[in-house]
Steps between C-alpha positions, in 0.01 A plus 500: 500500500163580653230299330250773588621720215217518246582488130279770349336446162449842343346553161667837444862595562752449776542871567799472731717435193690789348575527132827335398747659268518209259208574265314815608168593348290289265171534316207377713269443203763287331555312828137407537473346154841336534665723245342292230361776284134546405237270644383402157833362383541128437648296788858398434628145531832328545778593744541872577767670290792704633311830492201354684725351767672834550178701509320265740788475748556878489139574588484222763818626669385863486170418670676283759746781577219750545317269739197461272414138574187488285667633188813287546284190548310593182814426304500140624295196402362460855402849609299414812774290662771743391310794653488327841875438514603835351274676751653309791843595364436858608239469773627205703862473397547880525719506190543847346724688259495223243741526206509221242782452250439249221780285365546367148197303384544144375206445270193567715689468831615820671732502805486805723635650820285659770639764736273638770468589868318328784372746761332399825446700821777747433757251369595483131725246331595460131370198310647358179433178312479351149208330330373404155172523313368352176265669255232282339205548266166534677284199412183698436613860460803438284686765705861465603485441878734416784460129580402533862687313773571616856872461427473803270455716809773317695683176408426342840122529460284203401126471440303640792804655669520867589748753640463650847710735711426477874634372829618142455280219627791346689831644618805434291733224612874472502556133432831373634678177434642245743824701518323834554544625142213709362314325218355759260327445167748744344794275589310170465237565227325163507427549870270792411170305492606295803587808706163650404324188632706509820417866547128435447497218753750619761525878453277576798695257723845623403459823698513764224280798419332555159614757245330652194541329163385503142407139437320266264187368665442160344161358413617144567377364832751512785763667282694760702545851361812549288679819616630718215618814680548588867398856584541485876718242667343313785709319756565149363472211740782247507401150387745218552509234228693176453654618170875517451614815319791320332292201386218729385747707296627182333143386430407834344802483270450132418139529379602775259666226294161383371155647459206339681725358771463460877722378784471439875769416756431364848703398804430124542576493872230761579276560197596868481464645149836651405404637158208525259528653154291511184574633153158506335318745276175454693654576841348178643677346799530160331775407744241479781168474316573309179307181426676305227640154435850464656632233262765262625579698816189314624708181495642602839156436653439196281832345601414561865162330447662194340753472783247559779261241352773238472483483119871562450796688648784717382702190404194294407363439150335768285553376139536780246337363185461673165127548559234397750125450470271547796121467460518552122717813519852476358783690669842583355830640626686803377634459148838329498477333842643149488291226665643318802300193599714446810481861626465571871267770632804725553607458138149554368459807724826670407439441125134603542369190324120514480442134424690382807238670716202403283595131522460512880171692519296178497647419842317789671141628512333802344531689831856400596667804342239732650557357848877532463472864391260596778624296795876512437554827306213714635358568153149532363297575813449874441633596842839668451531832682799671336395856588366579152272312260659177379400168343625189679486255209250242379557125457153352447426130517463417132364178348581385149801621299538813717628286788813436293514852353483653850801294605721676245360848569239518225132404514313689770790596727545876559794672669700823512863580593407557867354149518797335332756686711311369803495146353879511468533635854286216636680240288849588629411555867214253544303775678222716359530865599224704342660787303434848637586860416419682826509366857198295606465690829443826311134408454473168686492294180526125543742321268390195307646173625592160355676197644792518260707211367665200664872562544587222257277649228642849544853363491434318173330801340786728595756259357305462174483879465874519565559249221276699265702817564838332459438222246148543358281748313588795729880484454535793262272734693660420838858521374696733723252491791706403803401324822256216562286520186214315336235562236217372283412616150159510337319600185122521487301475180214749477208454260529740206864589565773372271773540764467351848532696825842477660516392868793455735539456873814455703681554827831623629567441870207663686343672199243346263372672188266432210432685175263479206529661157194488275602368160858457621546143375709247691542559872875547489484747212308793654377435855826325596731803462253713697502259795877460484552878522269522802670207674844659448380809686340302779805350661 
């Protein structure tokens, strides 16, 4: 959408509006004093009562319907900001014929439905949406007022946002998957923000022509417009992606199991992203951009570090004791885990014994884990070029107790499902292929590189993950997943949260996937079933 469109700030009315049928006429004198009676009356206190809520919303809606921005804003507790947005509603968004139907109030909260028209250069389309407002007591006036928030005007609006109808800034895209299937946000809802980013970045290169849209213009820097209604279709350009329609469909369904969940699937032999899905209230692409502790899934990298530095091997010692102390910090295992002083690294890995790893940390340096992550797994150098914004992990060199905490995926380590899916892909192939969502030659991006793992290390990691999926902590989650399979569970404690985050990463043949569920508990409980569902679809 053309950024040249100016959002007018008008102190009067947005005259292009026509009176809606919902409320009709109202008393202007009453409107200007907020319907509060004589100016000499004592200011009220406490929450507005039912009658005040009804009267305030009726007058606010009536003024909004008539296109009287100043009067409508006068019924809010932030008149100047409300006037700006309500003015733009008519002037820049070209929204007319507004009719507002209130629903049943719950206390001071009133849901409502807006029906209107958007008219621009001879084209008119109907617009309908639902929103909610809350009536509060004015702090100084004592009047019952609408508690102002941009979401009152439209639920997709946040502070500083506005509505604009104009020619789109970039042509629409028709994103297609690896098999040629069209990938729309209607069919794959969690792809909506990702497709918007792809359109913003590659719309001009995809060969389409712009249309006319009603859209939310966001105040946040570099945030693309969010289209709400298409008035005139442009010609969408075709954008090829690496996504698999079948795997994406499975990922979309899988994340619906749990709130605040994310999953990514990649093709280990190439690095192609096969699916990315999020189920989050904030709409954040945590699958690509999250920065949180990965818990025991980090032990894949730690095990590789121990093997590559000659500390131990898959069949070498990694004693699983009841507790372990490293530089004054005491570490424990999950409740109920039986100690095994003669455990091998494979046994400690598949049971996810923390102390077995902590006991060996003294054999490496503060920077050993960082070097392993960067040089072997391609992490933590801020150079991944996936096609959209992504975070490529952080494994800082940490002195003191954090050296041990990092080794078990706590401390200062930060990851997201994209990173951990890539870690699994590197672990089972020995080669690092930077994950990507659109072809590199589309915009001459250069993929990040790393030297990968020695064949012997990769072989041992793959076998330990196989054991975890068939005999260890991932057995229940991976039950019924056929083929060559492997996995690693994880749970990450977060300060202030009673329940840990659930992590799980695994592979099936040439598909690797990783998931995270905030507050999901043990890795196999929440994230595990998500990954298993995605892996079943990937074969």
